C-alpha positions in Angstrom: -158.3 -51.5 118.9 -159.4 -50.7 122.6 -162.0 -51.7 124.8 -163.1 -48.0 125.6 -163.1 -47.3 121.7 -165.5 -50.8 120.9 -167.8 -49.1 124.1 -167.8 -45.5 122.2 -169.0 -47.2 118.9 -171.2 -49.2 120.8 -173.0 -46.5 122.5 -173.1 -44.5 119.5 -175.1 -47.2 117.6 -177.4 -47.1 121.0 -178.1 -43.3 120.5 -178.7 -43.9 117.1 -181.3 -46.5 117.9 -183.1 -44.9 120.3 -183.1 -41.5 118.5 -185.2 -43.8 115.7 -187.5 -45.1 118.4 -188.0 -41.7 119.9 -188.5 -40.0 116.4 -190.8 -42.7 115.3 -193.0 -42.5 118.2 -193.3 -38.5 118.3 -194.6 -39.2 114.4 -196.9 -42.0 115.7 -198.3 -39.7 118.4 -198.9 -36.7 116.3 -200.6 -38.5 113.4 -201.5 -41.7 114.8 -205.4 -41.9 114.5 -205.0 -39.7 111.1 -202.8 -42.7 109.7 -205.3 -45.2 110.9 -207.6 -43.5 109.4 -206.1 -43.1 106.2 -205.1 -47.2 106.3 -209.0 -47.5 106.3 -209.8 -45.5 103.9 -207.2 -45.8 101.0 -206.9 -49.4 100.5 -209.9 -50.0 97.7 -207.4 -52.1 95.5 -203.6 -53.1 95.4 -202.0 -50.0 94.3 -203.7 -47.7 96.5 -203.0 -50.5 99.2 -199.3 -50.2 97.9 -199.1 -46.5 98.6 -200.8 -46.2 101.4 -198.3 -48.9 102.3 -195.5 -46.9 101.7 -197.0 -43.2 102.7 -197.8 -44.5 106.4 -194.4 -46.3 106.3 -192.1 -42.9 105.7 -194.4 -41.0 107.7 -193.8 -43.0 110.9 -190.6 -44.3 110.2 -191.4 -47.5 111.1 -192.3 -50.7 108.8 -193.4 -52.1 111.9 -195.7 -50.2 112.9 -197.3 -50.2 109.7 -197.5 -53.8 110.0 -199.7 -53.4 113.3 -201.8 -51.2 112.1 -202.6 -53.6 109.2 -202.7 -56.4 111.2 -205.7 -55.1 113.4 -207.5 -54.0 110.2 -207.6 -57.7 108.8 -208.7 -58.8 112.4 -211.5 -56.4 112.2 -212.6 -57.4 109.2 -212.1 -53.3 107.7 -209.0 -55.1 105.2 -208.6 -58.4 103.4 -205.5 -60.6 103.7 -204.9 -59.4 100.2 -205.2 -55.7 100.8 -203.1 -55.9 103.7 -200.4 -57.6 101.6 -200.1 -54.8 99.1 -199.9 -52.2 102.2 -197.1 -54.6 103.7 -195.2 -54.4 100.0 -195.8 -50.6 100.2 -194.2 -50.2 103.6 -191.4 -52.4 102.2 -190.9 -49.2 99.9 -191.3 -46.3 102.8 -188.9 -48.1 105.0 -186.5 -47.0 102.4 -186.1 -43.7 103.1 -184.3 -44.3 106.4 -181.6 -45.7 104.8 -181.6 -42.1 103.1 -181.8 -40.3 105.8 -178.8 -41.7 107.1 -176.8 -41.6 104.5 -177.7 -37.9 104.6 -176.6 -37.7 108.3 -173.3 -39.4 106.8 -172.4 -37.0 104.0 -172.9 -33.6 105.8 -171.5 -32.8 109.0 -175.1 -32.4 111.0 -173.2 -31.5 114.2 -173.8 -27.6 113.0 -177.6 -28.0 113.5 -178.6 -30.8 115.6 -177.1 -28.7 118.9 -179.7 -25.5 118.4 -182.5 -28.2 117.2 -182.1 -29.4 120.8 -183.0 -26.1 122.1 -186.0 -26.3 120.0 -187.2 -29.7 121.2 -186.3 -28.7 124.6 -188.9 -25.4 124.0 -191.6 -27.8 122.5 -191.5 -30.6 125.1 -192.0 -28.1 127.7 -195.5 -26.2 126.3 -198.6 -26.5 127.5 -200.2 -28.1 124.3 -200.1 -31.8 123.7 -199.3 -31.5 120.0 -195.9 -29.1 120.5 -195.1 -32.2 123.2 -195.2 -34.4 120.5 -193.7 -32.3 118.1 -190.8 -31.7 120.8 -190.8 -35.6 121.1 -189.8 -36.1 117.4 -187.5 -33.4 116.9 -185.5 -35.0 120.0 -185.6 -38.4 118.2 -184.4 -36.8 115.1 -181.7 -34.8 117.0 -180.7 -38.1 118.6 -180.3 -39.8 115.4 -178.2 -37.2 113.5 -176.2 -37.4 116.9 -175.7 -41.0 117.0 -174.7 -40.9 113.3 -171.8 -38.4 113.9 -170.5 -40.1 116.5 -170.9 -43.3 114.8 -168.7 -42.3 111.8 -166.3 -40.2 114.1 -165.3 -42.8 116.3 -165.8 -45.1 113.3 -162.6 -43.4 111.8 -160.9 -43.3 115.0 -160.6 -46.5 115.0 -159.0 -46.6 111.1 -161.0 -49.6 109.7 -159.3 -49.1 106.0 -156.4 -50.0 107.7 -157.0 -52.6 110.4 -155.4 -55.6 109.0 -157.0 -58.2 111.2 -160.8 -57.1 109.7 -158.9 -56.7 106.3 -158.0 -59.8 106.5 -161.0 -61.5 107.3 -163.0 -59.6 104.4 -160.3 -59.9 101.6 -160.6 -63.8 102.8 -163.8 -64.8 102.5 -164.4 -62.3 99.6 -162.1 -65.3 97.6 -165.1 -67.2 98.6 -167.5 -66.3 95.5 -170.8 -67.0 96.1 -170.2 -68.5 99.2 -169.4 -65.1 100.4 -172.3 -63.9 99.7 -174.3 -66.3 101.0 -172.3 -65.8 104.1 -173.0 -62.0 104.6 -176.6 -62.4 103.6 -176.9 -64.6 107.1 -174.8 -62.6 109.1 -177.0 -59.5 108.3 -179.9 -61.4 109.0 -178.3 -62.8 112.1 -177.4 -59.1 113.1 -181.0 -57.8 112.2 -182.7 -60.2 115.0 -179.5 -59.6 117.4 -180.4 -55.8 117.5 -183.9 -56.2 116.4 -183.3 -52.9 114.1 -182.5 -52.7 110.4 -181.3 -49.1 110.9 -178.7 -50.1 112.9 -177.2 -52.6 111.3 -177.2 -50.6 107.8 -174.9 -47.8 109.6 -172.8 -50.8 110.2 -172.6 -51.5 106.8 -172.3 -47.9 105.5 -169.7 -47.2 108.1 -167.6 -50.4 106.9 -168.1 -49.7 103.6 -166.8 -46.0 103.2 -164.2 -47.1 105.2 -162.7 -49.4 102.7 -162.7 -52.3 105.0 -165.7 -54.3 103.5 -166.1 -54.8 99.4 -169.1 -53.3 98.1 -170.5 -56.8 97.0 -170.1 -58.1 100.7 -171.8 -54.4 102.0 -175.0 -55.5 99.8 -175.3 -59.0 100.8 -175.4 -57.4 104.6 -178.2 -55.5 103.1 -180.3 -58.1 101.6 -179.7 -60.4 105.3 -181.1 -57.0 107.0 -184.2 -57.6 104.7 -184.9 -60.9 106.0 -183.7 -60.1 109.6 -186.4 -57.5 109.6 -189.3 -60.4 108.7 -188.7 -63.2 110.9 -188.2 -60.7 114.1 -192.5 -59.6 113.3 -193.0 -63.5 112.6 -191.9 -64.3 115.8 -193.6 -61.8 117.3 -196.8 -63.0 115.3 -196.9 -66.4 116.5 -198.6 -65.6 119.4 -201.5 -64.1 117.7 -204.1 -65.5 115.6 -204.2 -66.7 112.2 -204.5 -63.7 110.5 -201.9 -62.2 112.1 -199.6 -65.0 111.6 -200.3 -64.8 107.7 -199.5 -61.1 107.6 -196.2 -61.7 108.8 -195.4 -64.9 106.8 -196.5 -62.9 103.7 -193.6 -60.2 104.6 -191.7 -62.9 105.1 -192.2 -64.5 101.8 -192.2 -61.5 100.1 -188.7 -61.1 100.9 -187.3 -64.1 100.7 -188.1 -64.0 97.2 -186.6 -61.0 96.6 -183.5 -62.0 97.8 -184.0 -65.0 95.7 -184.0 -63.4 92.8 -181.5 -61.0 93.2 -178.9 -63.7 94.2 -179.9 -65.3 90.8 -178.2 -62.2 88.9 -176.8 -60.9 91.8 -173.1 -59.2 90.2 -175.3 -57.4 87.1 -178.0 -56.5 89.4 -175.3 -54.7 92.0 -173.1 -53.2 89.0 -176.1 -51.8 87.7 -177.5 -50.1 91.1 -173.7 -48.3 91.5 -173.8 -47.3 87.7 -177.0 -45.3 88.4 -174.8 -43.6 91.4 -171.6 -43.3 89.2 -169.3 -46.0 91.0 -167.7 -48.6 89.4 -167.6 -51.4 91.4 -165.7 -53.6 89.1 -162.9 -51.0 89.0 -162.6 -50.3 92.8 -162.1 -54.3 93.7 -158.9 -53.8 92.0 -157.7 -50.6 92.2 -157.5 -49.6 96.0 -156.6 -45.9 94.9 -159.9 -45.6 93.1 -161.8 -47.3 95.8 -160.6 -44.7 98.0 -161.4 -41.3 96.5 -165.2 -42.6 95.6 -165.4 -44.0 98.9 -167.9 -41.6 100.0 -170.1 -42.9 97.0 -170.8 -45.5 99.2 -172.8 -43.8 101.3 -175.2 -43.5 98.4 -174.6 -46.9 96.6 -176.6 -48.8 99.9 -179.8 -46.9 100.4 -180.0 -46.9 96.7 -179.7 -50.6 96.2 -182.0 -51.2 99.3 -184.6 -48.6 97.4 -184.0 -50.7 93.7 -184.3 -54.2 95.9 -188.1 -53.1 97.3 -189.5 -51.3 94.1 -188.5 -54.1 91.6 -189.6 -56.5 93.9 -193.1 -55.0 94.6 -193.2 -54.7 90.7 -192.8 -58.3 90.3 -195.1 -59.5 93.1 -198.0 -56.9 92.9 -199.5 -59.2 90.2 -199.4 -62.4 92.3 -201.1 -61.1 95.8 -203.6 -63.6 95.4 -201.2 -66.8 95.2 -199.6 -65.5 98.5 -203.1 -65.0 100.1 -203.9 -68.3 99.3 -199.9 -69.9 100.4 -200.2 -68.6 103.7 -203.8 -68.9 104.5 -202.8 -72.9 103.7 -199.7 -72.8 106.5 -201.9 -70.7 109.3 -205.5 -72.8 108.3 -207.5 -72.2 111.4 -209.4 -75.7 112.6 -212.1 -76.2 115.0 -214.4 -73.8 117.1 -211.8 -70.9 118.0 -214.9 -70.0 120.4 -213.8 -72.8 122.5 -210.2 -72.0 122.9 -208.2 -69.6 124.5 -206.4 -67.1 122.4 -206.8 -63.7 122.1 -207.8 -62.8 118.6 -207.1 -59.1 118.3 -203.7 -58.7 120.3 -200.9 -59.7 118.3 -198.8 -59.7 121.1 -194.9 -59.1 120.7 -195.1 -56.1 119.2 -195.1 -52.9 122.0 -192.8 -50.7 120.4 -195.3 -48.5 118.6 -197.6 -47.9 121.8 -199.6 -45.6 120.2 -200.9 -47.7 117.7 -201.3 -50.6 119.9 -204.9 -49.4 121.3 -207.1 -50.3 118.6 -205.8 -53.7 118.8 -206.8 -53.5 122.4 -209.8 -51.9 122.2 -211.0 -54.3 119.6 -209.8 -57.6 121.9 -212.2 -56.0 124.8 -215.2 -55.9 122.0 -214.2 -59.4 121.6 -214.4 -60.0 124.7 -217.6 -58.9 125.5 -219.2 -61.2 123.1 -217.5 -63.7 124.4 -219.5 -63.1 127.7 -222.8 -62.1 126.1 -222.7 -66.1 124.7 -221.6 -67.3 127.9 -224.7 -66.0 129.1 -226.6 -67.0 126.5 -225.6 -70.7 127.5 -226.7 -69.8 131.1 -230.2 -68.8 129.6 -230.0 -72.5 128.1 -228.8 -74.0 131.1 -232.0 -73.1 132.8 -234.1 -75.5 130.6 -231.9 -78.1 130.3 -233.4 -81.5 131.2 -231.3 -84.7 131.5 -228.4 -85.4 133.6 -226.0 -85.8 131.0 -227.3 -82.7 129.0 -227.2 -80.4 132.1 -223.6 -81.8 133.0 -222.1 -81.1 129.6 -223.2 -78.0 129.6 -222.5 -76.9 132.9 -218.7 -77.6 131.8 -218.7 -75.5 128.8 -219.8 -72.8 130.8 -217.2 -73.5 133.2 -214.7 -73.3 130.4 -216.3 -70.0 129.5 -215.7 -69.0 132.9 -211.9 -70.1 132.7 -211.4 -68.2 129.5 -213.0 -65.0 130.8 -210.2 -65.2 133.7 -207.4 -65.4 131.5 -208.5 -63.2 129.5 -208.8 -60.5 131.6 -205.5 -60.9 133.0 -203.7 -61.0 129.1 -205.6 -57.6 128.0 -204.5 -56.4 131.6 -201.1 -57.1 130.8 -200.9 -55.8 127.5 -202.6 -52.8 128.5 -199.9 -52.2 131.2 -196.8 -52.7 129.0 -198.5 -50.7 126.6 -198.5 -47.9 128.6 -194.9 -48.1 129.7 -194.4 -46.4 126.3 -194.1 -42.9 125.3 -198.0 -42.1 124.7 -200.4 -38.7 124.7 -202.4 -38.4 128.0 -205.1 -38.7 126.1 -204.0 -42.2 125.5 -203.3 -42.9 129.2 -207.1 -41.8 130.1 -208.3 -44.4 127.5 -206.1 -46.9 129.1 -207.2 -46.5 132.5 -211.2 -46.2 130.8 -210.2 -49.8 128.9 -208.5 -51.6 132.6 -212.3 -50.5 134.1 -213.7 -52.3 130.9 -211.8 -55.4 131.5 -212.7 -55.6 135.2 -216.0 -54.7 134.7 -216.5 -57.5 132.3 -215.0 -60.4 134.1 -217.4 -59.6 136.7 -220.3 -60.1 134.1 -218.6 -63.2 133.2 -218.5 -64.0 137.1 -222.1 -62.9 137.8 -223.0 -65.7 134.2 -221.2 -68.1 136.1 -222.7 -67.6 139.5 -226.0 -68.2 138.3 -225.1 -71.8 136.7 -223.4 -72.4 139.9 -226.8 -71.8 141.4 -228.7 -74.0 138.9 -226.1 -76.6 139.2 -226.5 -76.8 143.3 -230.3 -76.4 143.4 -230.2 -79.7 140.6 -228.0 -81.5 143.2 -229.2 -80.4 146.4 -233.0 -80.3 145.4 -233.6 -83.7 142.5 -237.2 -83.7 143.1 -238.3 -80.3 143.8 -238.3 -78.1 140.6 -238.9 -74.5 139.9 -243.2 -73.3 139.9 -243.9 -72.0 136.2 -244.4 -68.7 137.6 -240.6 -68.7 138.8 -239.7 -70.0 135.2 -241.6 -67.8 133.7 -240.1 -64.7 136.1 -236.9 -66.1 135.3 -236.8 -65.9 131.7 -238.3 -62.7 131.8 -235.1 -61.3 134.1 -232.6 -63.0 131.9 -233.9 -61.6 128.8 -234.1 -58.0 130.4 -230.3 -59.1 131.5 -229.5 -60.0 127.9 -230.8 -56.9 126.1 -228.6 -55.0 128.6 -225.7 -57.1 127.2 -227.0 -56.0 124.0 -227.3 -52.4 124.9 -223.5 -52.7 125.8 -222.3 -54.3 122.7 -223.7 -51.6 120.9 -222.3 -48.7 122.8 -218.8 -50.5 122.5 -219.2 -50.5 118.7 -221.0 -46.6 118.6 -220.4 -45.1 121.9 -223.3 -42.7 121.0 -225.7 -41.2 123.4 -228.8 -43.2 122.1 -227.2 -46.3 123.1 -226.1 -44.7 126.2 -229.2 -44.0 127.4 -230.6 -47.1 125.8 -228.4 -49.1 128.6 -229.3 -46.8 131.5 -232.9 -47.3 130.9 -232.4 -51.2 130.8 -230.5 -51.1 134.3 -233.6 -49.1 135.9 -236.0 -52.0 134.1 -234.0 -54.3 136.1 -234.1 -53.2 139.1 -238.0 -52.4 139.1 -238.1 -56.2 138.1 -235.4 -57.4 140.7 -237.8 -55.3 143.2 -240.9 -56.9 141.9 -240.0 -60.4 142.1 -238.6 -60.2 145.7 -241.9 -58.5 147.4 -243.6 -61.4 145.0 -241.1 -64.0 146.5 -242.2 -63.5 150.1 -246.2 -63.8 149.4 -245.9 -67.2 147.8 -243.7 -68.2 150.8 -245.7 -67.8 153.2 -248.9 -69.0 150.4 -246.8 -72.2 150.5 -246.1 -71.9 146.8 -243.0 -73.1 147.4 -239.8 -74.0 150.0 -237.5 -71.5 151.4 -234.7 -73.3 150.2 -236.1 -73.0 146.5 -237.0 -69.5 147.1 -232.9 -68.7 147.9 -231.7 -70.6 144.7 -235.0 -68.3 143.1 -233.7 -65.3 144.5 -229.9 -65.7 144.0 -230.7 -66.2 140.1 -232.8 -62.7 140.2 -230.4 -60.8 141.9 -227.0 -62.0 140.1 -229.2 -60.9 137.1 -229.4 -57.5 138.5 -225.9 -57.4 139.3 -225.0 -58.1 135.9 -227.1 -54.8 135.0 -224.8 -53.0 136.9 -221.8 -54.5 135.9 -222.8 -53.3 132.2 -223.7 -49.8 132.9 -220.3 -50.1 134.8 -218.6 -51.0 131.3 -220.9 -48.3 129.4 -219.9 -45.6 131.6 -216.0 -46.3 131.5 -216.4 -46.2 127.6 -218.3 -43.4 127.7 -215.9 -41.7 130.0 -218.3 -40.9 132.7 -216.9 -41.2 136.2 -219.3 -42.2 138.8 -219.1 -45.9 139.2 -222.5 -48.0 139.9 -221.9 -50.2 143.0 
């Protein structure tokens, strides 16, 4: 076995994985919004959730994409964790379609249709319609997938693995270990899937090894079982950077597959023989009769996807009745304690899963809304600080506001980095415009947080530098009034972020005009009060700093509203 042949095999595998990725992304760009609507509307109970998960995963050819959408809906409160678990169970059934597609690629000569389809893909990609371009991406991905399968099969045939003594000796030796052999290949399947992060690629390798006669079917099916666990470990590692709901959903996926592997191991040979019997392949005879195994080797490309489907369907039929206990278990593992508001952690962006860029937009949108809610709560603390007496209470509340400022800065960086990572994917032009608008929103919301902190800092400086001189009653009344206007402006912004209706947009612009007018009125009144000697000039500086910062906060609110409503002008 030369190095060149090994490189050809790895290159074919890379082509296969790239084809799967492009095909999945093309489908998501064509149907992403509709699929999100389906997930939100068709999960009223465990059975509709199951069917929805299977349908969506089969449509986009990515169980990871379905999991990302499902976790987003759980975080948004649109789905309960129990409903999400049923969707994830359905995703396990839907993902079995991938194995059947690969089986078709191995059993038929796809080269006759692949190259003409490349021409169709080129025509679609260079069309002016974005929908046709997305369809072109899908066609290209499908072509690369089948081309990768064809070259993988051809290169594997050149390696002649069925007559390679080293390979045969390894499988023959390990095959004599009985149940330990099954556990070994189960472990290898999981490790390989975690390394290449593609269960489809490991499935293709397994099909080649089995159909070449090198790998006995029992060890091959053990590899497939390991793939089912390996693909969930990847998502669990990715979800560890997310919130408790994201980690719970990922853990439920792992629990589902681990349970399936355990019960299949208990009846391993019986279940494998049953699946082989469906296809018409005698596994027991093939293990002793070499001539039979060679003459029926082509059936093995049907045995593996049949097992994959039977494994997941039977597992769902068992566990669909135990969703509540699974939910209780994963909630106990990732129970959340303490005030999350006082800690920095992104709530909706689960992180790590960026291969489904189109479907990550919703997570970022929800995170932006949560960021804005935090900022409004920060302004509420500033309003409370204005009337806080006592050095100890004032210092404690000011420290909380400082902590919120640090959280605000960190959230800006994390959300912006996430959006930039998503923008590196294959995106539609409409999605690219959305990302640009969202990046502007992030920046403006962070500016709102800065304004809140500047107001708090002015109050702190006033207390430190003028401990014996307080604001007048009129100044307190005017600051309360302009802060209330600013808070109402923030409330209007939150309504725009939630609905984006024309009425809410106009309400935000009207509040900003009120803030401008009231700021101008207070500016003139301040000059009159200084001339009348009602308070010192230094006190007037702190007073007007707070008033001006409230008006600036209103400007930043309008900038957020304009970004969300796709208006181009920016308030200065």
